[in-house]
py3Dmol code that shows the C-alpha trace and the ligand (Angstrom):
import py3Dmol

protein = """\
ATOM      1  CA  MET A   1       0.000   0.000   0.000  1.00  0.00           C
ATOM      2  CA  LYS A   2       2.862   2.414   0.665  1.00  0.00           C
ATOM      3  CA  LYS A   3       3.790   4.794  -2.075  1.00  0.00           C
ATOM      4  CA  THR A   4       7.063   6.649  -2.412  1.00  0.00           C
ATOM      5  CA  LEU A   5       6.768  10.221  -1.305  1.00  0.00           C
ATOM      6  CA  LEU A   6       8.444  11.303  -4.491  1.00  0.00           C
ATOM      7  CA  ALA A   7       5.527   9.959  -6.506  1.00  0.00           C
ATOM      8  CA  VAL A   8       2.986  11.652  -4.239  1.00  0.00           C
ATOM      9  CA  THR A   9       4.791  14.972  -4.349  1.00  0.00           C
ATOM     10  CA  ALA A  10       5.270  14.873  -8.116  1.00  0.00           C
ATOM     11  CA  LEU A  11       1.590  14.098  -8.629  1.00  0.00           C
ATOM     12  CA  ALA A  12       0.524  16.870  -6.313  1.00  0.00           C
ATOM     13  CA  VAL A  13       2.668  19.385  -8.131  1.00  0.00           C
ATOM     14  CA  MET A  14       1.418  18.173 -11.538  1.00  0.00           C
ATOM     15  CA  ALA A  15      -2.206  18.298 -10.471  1.00  0.00           C
ATOM     16  CA  PHE A  16      -2.293  21.549  -8.525  1.00  0.00           C
ATOM     17  CA  GLY A  17       0.829  23.526  -9.325  1.00  0.00           C
ATOM     18  CA  SER A  18       2.891  24.878  -6.470  1.00  0.00           C
ATOM     19  CA  ALA A  19       0.389  27.191  -4.809  1.00  0.00           C
ATOM     20  CA  CYS A  20      -2.665  25.053  -4.218  1.00  0.00           C
ATOM     21  CA  GLY A  21      -3.810  22.592  -1.552  1.00  0.00           C
ATOM     22  CA  ALA A  22      -1.876  20.015   0.404  1.00  0.00           C
ATOM     23  CA  GLY A  23       0.682  19.586  -2.351  1.00  0.00           C
ATOM     24  CA  GLN A  24       2.349  22.857  -1.498  1.00  0.00           C
ATOM     25  CA  ASP A  25       2.855  21.813   2.102  1.00  0.00           C
ATOM     26  CA  LEU A  26       4.835  18.703   1.338  1.00  0.00           C
ATOM     27  CA  PRO A  27       8.380  19.257   2.610  1.00  0.00           C
ATOM     28  CA  GLY A  28      11.391  17.499   1.045  1.00  0.00           C
ATOM     29  CA  ASP A  29      11.178  13.748   0.818  1.00  0.00           C
ATOM     30  CA  PRO A  30      13.531  11.693   2.921  1.00  0.00           C
ATOM     31  CA  ALA A  31      15.558   9.789   0.297  1.00  0.00           C
ATOM     32  CA  GLY A  32      14.190   6.344  -0.437  1.00  0.00           C
ATOM     33  CA  GLU A  33      11.978   6.343   2.660  1.00  0.00           C
ATOM     34  CA  GLU A  34       8.505   4.893   2.336  1.00  0.00           C
ATOM     35  CA  LEU A  35       5.789   6.324   4.486  1.00  0.00           C
ATOM     36  CA  VAL A  36       2.101   5.535   4.641  1.00  0.00           C
ATOM     37  CA  VAL A  37       0.375   8.595   3.218  1.00  0.00           C
ATOM     38  CA  VAL A  38      -2.792   9.630   5.040  1.00  0.00           C
ATOM     39  CA  GLY A  39      -5.072  12.353   3.681  1.00  0.00           C
ATOM     40  CA  MET A  40      -7.148  13.727   6.549  1.00  0.00           C
ATOM     41  CA  SER A  41     -10.138  16.027   6.189  1.00  0.00           C
ATOM     42  CA  GLN A  42     -10.985  17.656   9.512  1.00  0.00           C
ATOM     43  CA  VAL A  43     -14.219  19.629  10.080  1.00  0.00           C
ATOM     44  CA  GLY A  44     -12.525  22.763  11.397  1.00  0.00           C
ATOM     45  CA  ALA A  45     -11.529  24.190  14.763  1.00  0.00           C
ATOM     46  CA  GLU A  46     -14.958  25.168  16.054  1.00  0.00           C
ATOM     47  CA  SER A  47     -14.540  23.754  19.550  1.00  0.00           C
ATOM     48  CA  ASP A  48     -11.980  22.808  22.187  1.00  0.00           C
ATOM     49  CA  TRP A  49     -12.921  19.191  21.479  1.00  0.00           C
ATOM     50  CA  ARG A  50     -12.088  19.582  17.798  1.00  0.00           C
ATOM     51  CA  VAL A  51      -8.700  21.123  18.530  1.00  0.00           C
ATOM     52  CA  ALA A  52      -7.880  18.213  20.875  1.00  0.00           C
ATOM     53  CA  ASN A  53      -9.024  15.742  18.214  1.00  0.00           C
ATOM     54  CA  SER A  54      -6.731  17.294  15.576  1.00  0.00           C
ATOM     55  CA  GLU A  55      -3.815  17.301  18.019  1.00  0.00           C
ATOM     56  CA  SER A  56      -4.416  13.641  18.787  1.00  0.00           C
ATOM     57  CA  MET A  57      -4.222  12.818  15.063  1.00  0.00           C
ATOM     58  CA  LYS A  58      -1.116  14.931  14.454  1.00  0.00           C
ATOM     59  CA  ALA A  59       0.655  13.346  17.430  1.00  0.00           C
ATOM     60  CA  VAL A  60       0.155   9.858  16.010  1.00  0.00           C
ATOM     61  CA  PHE A  61       0.565  10.333  12.262  1.00  0.00           C
ATOM     62  CA  THR A  62       4.189  11.516  12.284  1.00  0.00           C
ATOM     63  CA  GLU A  63       7.134  10.645  10.072  1.00  0.00           C
ATOM     64  CA  GLU A  64       8.797   8.996  13.092  1.00  0.00           C
ATOM     65  CA  ASN A  65       5.825   6.659  13.233  1.00  0.00           C
ATOM     66  CA  GLY A  66       6.021   5.970   9.493  1.00  0.00           C
ATOM     67  CA  TYR A  67       3.352   8.333   8.135  1.00  0.00           C
ATOM     68  CA  ARG A  68       3.044  11.340   5.913  1.00  0.00           C
ATOM     69  CA  LEU A  69      -0.053  13.231   7.073  1.00  0.00           C
ATOM     70  CA  LEU A  70      -1.794  15.571   4.636  1.00  0.00           C
ATOM     71  CA  PHE A  71      -4.091  17.466   6.991  1.00  0.00           C
ATOM     72  CA  GLU A  72      -6.851  19.695   5.618  1.00  0.00           C
ATOM     73  CA  ASP A  73      -9.020  21.951   7.804  1.00  0.00           C
ATOM     74  CA  ALA A  74     -12.400  22.435   6.087  1.00  0.00           C
ATOM     75  CA  ARG A  75     -13.359  25.509   8.119  1.00  0.00           C
ATOM     76  CA  GLN A  76     -16.765  23.943   8.805  1.00  0.00           C
ATOM     77  CA  LYS A  77     -17.794  23.674   5.154  1.00  0.00           C
ATOM     78  CA  GLN A  78     -18.745  20.381   3.556  1.00  0.00           C
ATOM     79  CA  GLU A  79     -17.712  21.630   0.104  1.00  0.00           C
ATOM     80  CA  ASN A  80     -14.175  22.140   1.427  1.00  0.00           C
ATOM     81  CA  GLN A  81     -14.166  18.559   2.689  1.00  0.00           C
ATOM     82  CA  ILE A  82     -15.294  17.270  -0.704  1.00  0.00           C
ATOM     83  CA  THR A  83     -12.581  19.313  -2.447  1.00  0.00           C
ATOM     84  CA  ALA A  84      -9.980  17.948  -0.023  1.00  0.00           C
ATOM     85  CA  ILE A  85     -11.040  14.349  -0.679  1.00  0.00           C
ATOM     86  CA  ARG A  86     -10.776  14.900  -4.444  1.00  0.00           C
ATOM     87  CA  ARG A  87      -7.306  16.344  -3.923  1.00  0.00           C
ATOM     88  CA  PHE A  88      -6.297  13.311  -1.857  1.00  0.00           C
ATOM     89  CA  ILE A  89      -7.521  11.065  -4.677  1.00  0.00           C
ATOM     90  CA  GLN A  90      -5.387  13.016  -7.188  1.00  0.00           C
ATOM     91  CA  GLN A  91      -2.440  12.661  -4.843  1.00  0.00           C
ATOM     92  CA  GLN A  92      -3.025   8.898  -4.640  1.00  0.00           C
ATOM     93  CA  VAL A  93      -2.811   8.811  -0.854  1.00  0.00           C
ATOM     94  CA  ASP A  94      -2.894   5.408   0.830  1.00  0.00           C
ATOM     95  CA  TYR A  95      -5.810   6.198   3.157  1.00  0.00           C
ATOM     96  CA  ILE A  96      -8.412   8.907   3.501  1.00  0.00           C
ATOM     97  CA  VAL A  97      -9.506   9.778   7.029  1.00  0.00           C
ATOM     98  CA  LEU A  98     -12.696  11.805   7.065  1.00  0.00           C
ATOM     99  CA  MET A  99     -14.323  13.579  10.002  1.00  0.00           C
ATOM    100  CA  PRO A 100     -17.609  14.384   8.227  1.00  0.00           C
ATOM    101  CA  ILE A 101     -19.300  17.621   9.165  1.00  0.00           C
ATOM    102  CA  SER A 102     -22.753  16.237   8.448  1.00  0.00           C
ATOM    103  CA  GLU A 103     -24.205  12.861   7.580  1.00  0.00           C
ATOM    104  CA  THR A 104     -25.568  13.396   4.066  1.00  0.00           C
ATOM    105  CA  GLY A 105     -24.020  14.341   0.727  1.00  0.00           C
ATOM    106  CA  TRP A 106     -21.088  11.929   0.610  1.00  0.00           C
ATOM    107  CA  ASP A 107     -22.162   9.203  -1.847  1.00  0.00           C
ATOM    108  CA  SER A 108     -20.476  10.558  -4.992  1.00  0.00           C
ATOM    109  CA  VAL A 109     -17.140  11.562  -3.546  1.00  0.00           C
ATOM    110  CA  LEU A 110     -16.764   8.351  -1.527  1.00  0.00           C
ATOM    111  CA  GLN A 111     -17.590   6.408  -4.677  1.00  0.00           C
ATOM    112  CA  GLU A 112     -14.739   8.286  -6.395  1.00  0.00           C
ATOM    113  CA  ALA A 113     -12.389   7.273  -3.575  1.00  0.00           C
ATOM    114  CA  ARG A 114     -13.452   3.673  -3.943  1.00  0.00           C
ATOM    115  CA  GLU A 115     -12.905   3.738  -7.706  1.00  0.00           C
ATOM    116  CA  ALA A 116      -9.399   5.038  -6.999  1.00  0.00           C
ATOM    117  CA  GLY A 117      -8.873   2.098  -4.604  1.00  0.00           C
ATOM    118  CA  ILE A 118      -8.372   4.296  -1.527  1.00  0.00           C
ATOM    119  CA  PRO A 119      -9.906   3.043   1.725  1.00  0.00           C
ATOM    120  CA  VAL A 120     -11.895   5.654   3.633  1.00  0.00           C
ATOM    121  CA  ILE A 121     -11.947   5.639   7.436  1.00  0.00           C
ATOM    122  CA  LEU A 122     -14.587   7.731   9.182  1.00  0.00           C
ATOM    123  CA  VAL A 123     -13.673   9.409  12.451  1.00  0.00           C
ATOM    124  CA  ASP A 124     -15.919  11.054  15.041  1.00  0.00           C
ATOM    125  CA  ARG A 125     -19.200  11.391  13.122  1.00  0.00           C
ATOM    126  CA  MET A 126     -20.904   9.093  10.640  1.00  0.00           C
ATOM    127  CA  VAL A 127     -22.108   9.383   7.053  1.00  0.00           C
ATOM    128  CA  ASP A 128     -25.506   8.352   5.746  1.00  0.00           C
ATOM    129  CA  VAL A 129     -24.694   6.677   2.412  1.00  0.00           C
ATOM    130  CA  GLU A 130     -26.703   4.192   0.355  1.00  0.00           C
ATOM    131  CA  ASP A 131     -23.755   1.798   0.113  1.00  0.00           C
ATOM    132  CA  GLU A 132     -22.169   1.305   3.509  1.00  0.00           C
ATOM    133  CA  SER A 133     -19.147  -0.412   1.973  1.00  0.00           C
ATOM    134  CA  LEU A 134     -17.988   3.051   0.828  1.00  0.00           C
ATOM    135  CA  TYR A 135     -16.086   3.289   4.110  1.00  0.00           C
ATOM    136  CA  VAL A 136     -14.015   0.555   5.738  1.00  0.00           C
ATOM    137  CA  ALA A 137     -14.387   1.539   9.372  1.00  0.00           C
ATOM    138  CA  HIS A 138     -15.767   4.161  11.742  1.00  0.00           C
ATOM    139  CA  ILE A 139     -14.128   5.264  15.004  1.00  0.00           C
ATOM    140  CA  GLY A 140     -15.987   7.703  17.199  1.00  0.00           C
ATOM    141  CA  SER A 141     -18.579   8.130  19.898  1.00  0.00           C
ATOM    142  CA  ASP A 142     -22.061   6.812  20.453  1.00  0.00           C
ATOM    143  CA  PHE A 143     -23.796  10.187  20.551  1.00  0.00           C
ATOM    144  CA  TRP A 144     -27.214   8.788  21.316  1.00  0.00           C
ATOM    145  CA  ARG A 145     -25.827   7.059  24.403  1.00  0.00           C
ATOM    146  CA  GLU A 146     -24.181  10.299  25.480  1.00  0.00           C
ATOM    147  CA  GLY A 147     -27.574  11.977  25.193  1.00  0.00           C
ATOM    148  CA  GLU A 148     -29.166   9.143  27.102  1.00  0.00           C
ATOM    149  CA  ALA A 149     -26.723   9.682  29.979  1.00  0.00           C
ATOM    150  CA  ALA A 150     -27.754  13.343  30.080  1.00  0.00           C
ATOM    151  CA  VAL A 151     -31.502  12.692  30.055  1.00  0.00           C
ATOM    152  CA  ASP A 152     -31.116  10.002  32.728  1.00  0.00           C
ATOM    153  CA  TRP A 153     -29.500  12.674  34.886  1.00  0.00           C
ATOM    154  CA  ILE A 154     -32.393  15.082  34.261  1.00  0.00           C
ATOM    155  CA  ALA A 155     -34.900  12.344  35.108  1.00  0.00           C
ATOM    156  CA  GLY A 156     -33.048  11.562  38.344  1.00  0.00           C
ATOM    157  CA  THR A 157     -32.648  15.211  39.336  1.00  0.00           C
ATOM    158  CA  TYR A 158     -36.241  16.181  38.518  1.00  0.00           C
ATOM    159  CA  PRO A 159     -38.463  13.237  39.516  1.00  0.00           C
ATOM    160  CA  ASP A 160     -41.927  13.486  37.923  1.00  0.00           C
ATOM    161  CA  ARG A 161     -43.999  15.317  40.544  1.00  0.00           C
ATOM    162  CA  GLY A 162     -46.255  17.299  38.302  1.00  0.00           C
ATOM    163  CA  THR A 163     -44.126  20.447  38.444  1.00  0.00           C
ATOM    164  CA  PRO A 164     -42.827  21.429  35.015  1.00  0.00           C
ATOM    165  CA  VAL A 165     -39.187  20.967  34.064  1.00  0.00           C
ATOM    166  CA  ARG A 166     -38.428  23.829  31.699  1.00  0.00           C
ATOM    167  CA  ILE A 167     -35.633  22.983  29.286  1.00  0.00           C
ATOM    168  CA  VAL A 168     -33.824  25.123  26.741  1.00  0.00           C
ATOM    169  CA  HIS A 169     -31.989  23.086  24.127  1.00  0.00           C
ATOM    170  CA  ILE A 170     -28.978  24.481  22.259  1.00  0.00           C
ATOM    171  CA  GLN A 171     -28.218  22.220  19.319  1.00  0.00           C
ATOM    172  CA  GLY A 172     -24.922  21.533  17.591  1.00  0.00           C
ATOM    173  CA  THR A 173     -24.279  21.735  13.840  1.00  0.00           C
ATOM    174  CA  LEU A 174     -27.548  20.613  12.320  1.00  0.00           C
ATOM    175  CA  GLY A 175     -27.344  17.296  10.473  1.00  0.00           C
ATOM    176  CA  SER A 176     -24.140  16.164  12.207  1.00  0.00           C
ATOM    177  CA  THR A 177     -24.201  12.806  13.959  1.00  0.00           C
ATOM    178  CA  ALA A 178     -23.317  14.454  17.265  1.00  0.00           C
ATOM    179  CA  GLN A 179     -26.311  16.773  16.988  1.00  0.00           C
ATOM    180  CA  LEU A 180     -28.689  14.086  15.723  1.00  0.00           C
ATOM    181  CA  GLY A 181     -27.865  11.608  18.498  1.00  0.00           C
ATOM    182  CA  ARG A 182     -27.851  14.073  21.388  1.00  0.00           C
ATOM    183  CA  THR A 183     -31.012  15.761  20.112  1.00  0.00           C
ATOM    184  CA  ALA A 184     -32.864  12.473  19.577  1.00  0.00           C
ATOM    185  CA  ALA A 185     -32.155  11.356  23.147  1.00  0.00           C
ATOM    186  CA  LEU A 186     -33.559  14.596  24.564  1.00  0.00           C
ATOM    187  CA  VAL A 187     -36.601  14.763  22.303  1.00  0.00           C
ATOM    188  CA  GLU A 188     -37.541  11.130  23.022  1.00  0.00           C
ATOM    189  CA  ALA A 189     -37.163  11.659  26.772  1.00  0.00           C
ATOM    190  CA  ALA A 190     -39.193  14.883  26.648  1.00  0.00           C
ATOM    191  CA  GLU A 191     -41.993  12.980  24.932  1.00  0.00           C
ATOM    192  CA  ALA A 192     -41.848  10.290  27.601  1.00  0.00           C
ATOM    193  CA  HIS A 193     -41.945  12.724  30.546  1.00  0.00           C
ATOM    194  CA  GLU A 194     -45.153  14.723  30.721  1.00  0.00           C
ATOM    195  CA  SER A 195     -43.669  17.372  32.965  1.00  0.00           C
ATOM    196  CA  TRP A 196     -40.715  18.170  30.671  1.00  0.00           C
ATOM    197  CA  GLU A 197     -41.271  21.286  28.590  1.00  0.00           C
ATOM    198  CA  LEU A 198     -38.901  21.954  25.719  1.00  0.00           C
ATOM    199  CA  LEU A 199     -39.099  25.733  25.797  1.00  0.00           C
ATOM    200  CA  ALA A 200     -36.881  26.300  22.767  1.00  0.00           C
ATOM    201  CA  GLN A 201     -34.478  24.611  20.378  1.00  0.00           C
ATOM    202  CA  LEU A 202     -31.730  27.022  19.366  1.00  0.00           C
ATOM    203  CA  ASP A 203     -28.986  26.460  16.805  1.00  0.00           C
ATOM    204  CA  GLY A 204     -25.617  26.972  18.493  1.00  0.00           C
ATOM    205  CA  ASP A 205     -23.498  25.346  15.724  1.00  0.00           C
ATOM    206  CA  PHE A 206     -21.124  23.922  18.370  1.00  0.00           C
ATOM    207  CA  THR A 207     -19.535  27.349  18.919  1.00  0.00           C
ATOM    208  CA  GLN A 208     -19.361  29.608  21.937  1.00  0.00           C
ATOM    209  CA  ALA A 209     -20.114  32.782  19.958  1.00  0.00           C
ATOM    210  CA  LYS A 210     -23.242  31.385  18.310  1.00  0.00           C
ATOM    211  CA  ALA A 211     -24.559  29.886  21.542  1.00  0.00           C
ATOM    212  CA  TYR A 212     -24.036  33.178  23.358  1.00  0.00           C
ATOM    213  CA  GLU A 213     -25.844  35.038  20.572  1.00  0.00           C
ATOM    214  CA  VAL A 214     -28.875  32.729  20.346  1.00  0.00           C
ATOM    215  CA  MET A 215     -29.217  32.383  24.112  1.00  0.00           C
ATOM    216  CA  THR A 216     -28.993  36.163  24.619  1.00  0.00           C
ATOM    217  CA  GLU A 217     -31.649  36.768  21.953  1.00  0.00           C
ATOM    218  CA  TYR A 218     -33.865  34.078  23.457  1.00  0.00           C
ATOM    219  CA  LEU A 219     -33.606  35.484  26.996  1.00  0.00           C
ATOM    220  CA  GLU A 220     -34.475  38.951  25.716  1.00  0.00           C
ATOM    221  CA  ARG A 221     -37.764  37.548  24.393  1.00  0.00           C
ATOM    222  CA  LEU A 222     -38.690  35.910  27.740  1.00  0.00           C
ATOM    223  CA  PRO A 223     -40.671  37.738  30.430  1.00  0.00           C
ATOM    224  CA  ALA A 224     -38.302  38.998  33.145  1.00  0.00           C
ATOM    225  CA  GLY A 225     -37.475  36.326  35.705  1.00  0.00           C
ATOM    226  CA  TYR A 226     -39.039  33.498  33.675  1.00  0.00           C
ATOM    227  CA  GLU A 227     -37.941  30.242  35.237  1.00  0.00           C
ATOM    228  CA  ILE A 228     -35.581  27.946  33.345  1.00  0.00           C
ATOM    229  CA  ASP A 229     -34.557  24.673  34.988  1.00  0.00           C
ATOM    230  CA  VAL A 230     -32.177  23.104  32.483  1.00  0.00           C
ATOM    231  CA  VAL A 231     -30.098  24.313  29.534  1.00  0.00           C
ATOM    232  CA  TYR A 232     -29.027  21.293  27.480  1.00  0.00           C
ATOM    233  CA  CYS A 233     -25.980  22.387  25.476  1.00  0.00           C
ATOM    234  CA  GLU A 234     -24.685  19.971  22.872  1.00  0.00           C
ATOM    235  CA  ASN A 235     -21.037  20.806  23.552  1.00  0.00           C
ATOM    236  CA  ASP A 236     -18.750  22.611  25.988  1.00  0.00           C
ATOM    237  CA  ASN A 237     -18.270  25.734  23.905  1.00  0.00           C
ATOM    238  CA  GLU A 238     -22.027  26.184  23.652  1.00  0.00           C
ATOM    239  CA  ALA A 239     -22.212  25.795  27.428  1.00  0.00           C
ATOM    240  CA  PHE A 240     -19.634  28.563  27.932  1.00  0.00           C
ATOM    241  CA  GLY A 241     -21.636  30.890  25.658  1.00  0.00           C
ATOM    242  CA  ALA A 242     -24.934  29.961  27.318  1.00  0.00           C
ATOM    243  CA  ILE A 243     -23.578  30.492  30.836  1.00  0.00           C
ATOM    244  CA  GLN A 244     -22.333  33.953  29.904  1.00  0.00           C
ATOM    245  CA  ALA A 245     -25.721  34.858  28.415  1.00  0.00           C
ATOM    246  CA  LEU A 246     -27.612  33.424  31.404  1.00  0.00           C
ATOM    247  CA  GLU A 247     -25.482  35.251  33.945  1.00  0.00           C
ATOM    248  CA  GLU A 248     -25.778  38.516  32.038  1.00  0.00           C
ATOM    249  CA  GLY A 249     -29.543  37.914  32.028  1.00  0.00           C
ATOM    250  CA  GLY A 250     -29.554  37.640  35.825  1.00  0.00           C
ATOM    251  CA  TYR A 251     -29.729  33.855  36.129  1.00  0.00           C
ATOM    252  CA  ILE A 252     -27.584  31.806  38.485  1.00  0.00           C
ATOM    253  CA  CYS A 253     -26.069  28.670  36.954  1.00  0.00           C
ATOM    254  CA  GLY A 254     -25.778  25.584  39.107  1.00  0.00           C
ATOM    255  CA  SER A 255     -27.696  23.636  41.674  1.00  0.00           C
ATOM    256  CA  GLY A 256     -30.805  25.566  42.774  1.00  0.00           C
ATOM    257  CA  GLY A 257     -30.516  27.785  39.683  1.00  0.00           C
ATOM    258  CA  VAL A 258     -30.255  26.761  36.049  1.00  0.00           C
ATOM    259  CA  ASP A 259     -28.736  23.317  35.568  1.00  0.00           C
ATOM    260  CA  VAL A 260     -26.412  23.579  32.589  1.00  0.00           C
ATOM    261  CA  ILE A 261     -25.662  20.266  30.904  1.00  0.00           C
ATOM    262  CA  THR A 262     -22.759  19.929  28.513  1.00  0.00           C
ATOM    263  CA  PHE A 263     -21.103  17.340  26.268  1.00  0.00           C
ATOM    264  CA  ASP A 264     -17.353  16.813  25.712  1.00  0.00           C
ATOM    265  CA  ALA A 265     -16.046  17.388  29.266  1.00  0.00           C
ATOM    266  CA  THR A 266     -12.867  19.146  28.204  1.00  0.00           C
ATOM    267  CA  ARG A 267     -10.661  20.608  30.929  1.00  0.00           C
ATOM    268  CA  ASN A 268     -12.283  24.063  30.927  1.00  0.00           C
ATOM    269  CA  ALA A 269     -15.748  22.551  31.201  1.00  0.00           C
ATOM    270  CA  LEU A 270     -14.659  20.278  34.037  1.00  0.00           C
ATOM    271  CA  THR A 271     -13.296  23.345  35.835  1.00  0.00           C
ATOM    272  CA  GLU A 272     -16.685  25.064  35.472  1.00  0.00           C
ATOM    273  CA  CYS A 273     -18.346  21.857  36.607  1.00  0.00           C
ATOM    274  CA  MET A 274     -16.155  21.607  39.705  1.00  0.00           C
ATOM    275  CA  LYS A 275     -17.077  25.232  40.518  1.00  0.00           C
ATOM    276  CA  GLY A 276     -20.737  24.227  40.170  1.00  0.00           C
ATOM    277  CA  ARG A 277     -21.679  26.388  37.159  1.00  0.00           C
ATOM    278  CA  ILE A 278     -22.072  23.258  35.025  1.00  0.00           C
ATOM    279  CA  SER A 279     -24.223  20.594  36.672  1.00  0.00           C
ATOM    280  CA  LEU A 280     -23.400  17.674  34.386  1.00  0.00           C
ATOM    281  CA  ALA A 281     -20.593  17.135  31.875  1.00  0.00           C
ATOM    282  CA  VAL A 282     -20.980  14.132  29.590  1.00  0.00           C
ATOM    283  CA  GLU A 283     -17.683  12.992  28.210  1.00  0.00           C
ATOM    284  CA  CYS A 284     -16.998  12.777  24.472  1.00  0.00           C
ATOM    285  CA  ASN A 285     -13.478  11.497  23.963  1.00  0.00           C
ATOM    286  CA  PRO A 286     -11.490  13.351  21.245  1.00  0.00           C
ATOM    287  CA  LEU A 287      -8.303  11.277  21.657  1.00  0.00           C
ATOM    288  CA  LEU A 288      -9.021   9.037  18.704  1.00  0.00           C
ATOM    289  CA  GLY A 289      -5.614   9.150  16.956  1.00  0.00           C
ATOM    290  CA  PRO A 290      -4.325   5.859  18.424  1.00  0.00           C
ATOM    291  CA  LEU A 291      -7.547   4.018  17.480  1.00  0.00           C
ATOM    292  CA  VAL A 292      -7.350   5.324  13.913  1.00  0.00           C
ATOM    293  CA  GLU A 293      -3.744   4.171  13.700  1.00  0.00           C
ATOM    294  CA  GLU A 294      -4.689   0.691  14.929  1.00  0.00           C
ATOM    295  CA  THR A 295      -7.264   0.548  12.146  1.00  0.00           C
ATOM    296  CA  ILE A 296      -4.709   1.556   9.513  1.00  0.00           C
ATOM    297  CA  GLN A 297      -2.233  -0.953  10.880  1.00  0.00           C
ATOM    298  CA  ALA A 298      -4.863  -3.695  10.663  1.00  0.00           C
ATOM    299  CA  LEU A 299      -5.516  -2.744   7.032  1.00  0.00           C
ATOM    300  CA  GLU A 300      -1.776  -2.654   6.287  1.00  0.00           C
ATOM    301  CA  ALA A 301      -1.540  -6.178   7.692  1.00  0.00           C
ATOM    302  CA  GLY A 302      -4.357  -7.309   5.393  1.00  0.00           C
ATOM    303  CA  GLN A 303      -6.800  -7.739   8.270  1.00  0.00           C
ATOM    304  CA  THR A 304     -10.407  -6.572   8.442  1.00  0.00           C
ATOM    305  CA  PRO A 305     -10.687  -3.881  11.125  1.00  0.00           C
ATOM    306  CA  GLU A 306     -13.641  -3.589  13.458  1.00  0.00           C
ATOM    307  CA  ARG A 307     -16.418  -1.813  11.574  1.00  0.00           C
ATOM    308  CA  HIS A 308     -17.404   0.547  14.416  1.00  0.00           C
ATOM    309  CA  ARG A 309     -15.257   1.405  17.408  1.00  0.00           C
ATOM    310  CA  TYR A 310     -16.597   3.610  20.161  1.00  0.00           C
ATOM    311  CA  ALA A 311     -14.443   5.408  22.703  1.00  0.00           C
ATOM    312  CA  GLU A 312     -15.026   4.764  26.415  1.00  0.00           C
ATOM    313  CA  GLU A 313     -16.870   7.682  27.986  1.00  0.00           C
ATOM    314  CA  ARG A 314     -18.287   8.704  31.376  1.00  0.00           C
ATOM    315  CA  THR A 315     -20.147  11.559  33.056  1.00  0.00           C
ATOM    316  CA  PHE A 316     -19.048  14.106  35.667  1.00  0.00           C
ATOM    317  CA  THR A 317     -20.925  16.046  38.336  1.00  0.00           C
ATOM    318  CA  PRO A 318     -19.348  18.732  40.575  1.00  0.00           C
ATOM    319  CA  ASP A 319     -18.930  16.418  43.575  1.00  0.00           C
ATOM    320  CA  GLN A 320     -16.868  13.939  41.518  1.00  0.00           C
ATOM    321  CA  LEU A 321     -14.217  16.420  40.425  1.00  0.00           C
ATOM    322  CA  THR A 322     -10.927  17.459  41.981  1.00  0.00           C
ATOM    323  CA  GLU A 323      -8.253  19.912  40.859  1.00  0.00           C
ATOM    324  CA  ALA A 324      -5.776  17.035  40.607  1.00  0.00           C
ATOM    325  CA  PHE A 325      -8.049  15.091  38.272  1.00  0.00           C
ATOM    326  CA  ILE A 326      -8.607  18.101  36.023  1.00  0.00           C
ATOM    327  CA  ALA A 327      -4.892  18.945  35.958  1.00  0.00           C
ATOM    328  CA  GLY A 328      -4.170  15.422  34.749  1.00  0.00           C
ATOM    329  CA  ARG A 329      -6.582  15.677  31.866  1.00  0.00           C
ATOM    330  CA  THR A 330      -4.817  16.114  28.545  1.00  0.00           C
ATOM    331  CA  TYR A 331      -7.576  18.052  26.793  1.00  0.00           C
TER     332      TYR A 331
END
"""
ligand_1 = """\
10
AHR
O -18.650 15.463 16.789
C -18.140 15.765 18.050
C -18.589 17.126 18.456
O -18.106 18.072 17.520
C -18.112 17.615 19.796
O -19.020 17.408 20.811
C -18.043 19.071 19.535
O -17.396 19.797 20.518
C -17.456 19.120 18.202
O -17.406 20.316 17.579
"""
view = py3Dmol.view(width=600, height=400)
view.addModel(protein, "pdb")
view.setStyle({"model": 0}, {"cartoon": {"style": "trace"}})
view.addModel(ligand_1, "xyz")
view.setStyle({"model": 1}, {"stick": {}})
view.zoomTo()
view.show()
């Protein structure tokens, strides 16, 4: 499967000239050395989780470990991801690793990768394609189960006693697996619990700025002092934006005030959780680089890798956290 770097570089230069795409970033080739060439299309850098995920990949796919990584940041645009995949095909990479921004719209380009004989490995989120053999493996999180952990916490914290549980829901990037799974768990639970009231579903796009903006606008429309019990944020950065908006709107975040729920559980969110401003942090593990490498190694050895691998994840409440634990967290 390995190709000489010279061939990859020459093809990149032929296809794109010297000022376009990954080809321009290829430094000099170590003479005669053969590396496994991995073309990686990352969503962007919208969240602390995403940054940790990219770092995990870059730490594993190094020349010392036998890889040439062609890393492309799509700046949260699917069309940029599709362009990157086509570039990787032109460059005849050995593997394409795709973190898909959303589930739909991948059939054609993944078909092109297959016709070029390049295995595609999905990381983090999933794709919804007619032919599931268009990718060889998926490594990520079970987002529905993460959502289930969050709604179980709400159900335990607010036992059904007839009093309403007023919930504001800030969604992640619409159509992404992370959003679909976490949203489905909440919507199903809200239907099952008569006292749960979904006050609003706001689009926070997994960013702090957007969550702050939509939450601020929403609070401005509410009557002064309107009670909110839970804000269900689909990632940490949304939680940071929501907390800022809530506090500016006169709300207190934490037990006895508004229970903010978050997903990811990165270090900054765990710090807020330990302080009590976040009531529940559901872990979503970004450190997927080693699992992706194991998959590539299995393919290099001619083995069939596991089709879906899910990272181990847990939940955190303020009483479970210590400064020492948070300091030891790598993301
Ligand atoms: O797909 C994983 C999600 O995407 C993380 O929860 C979020 O922070 C990221 O942007």
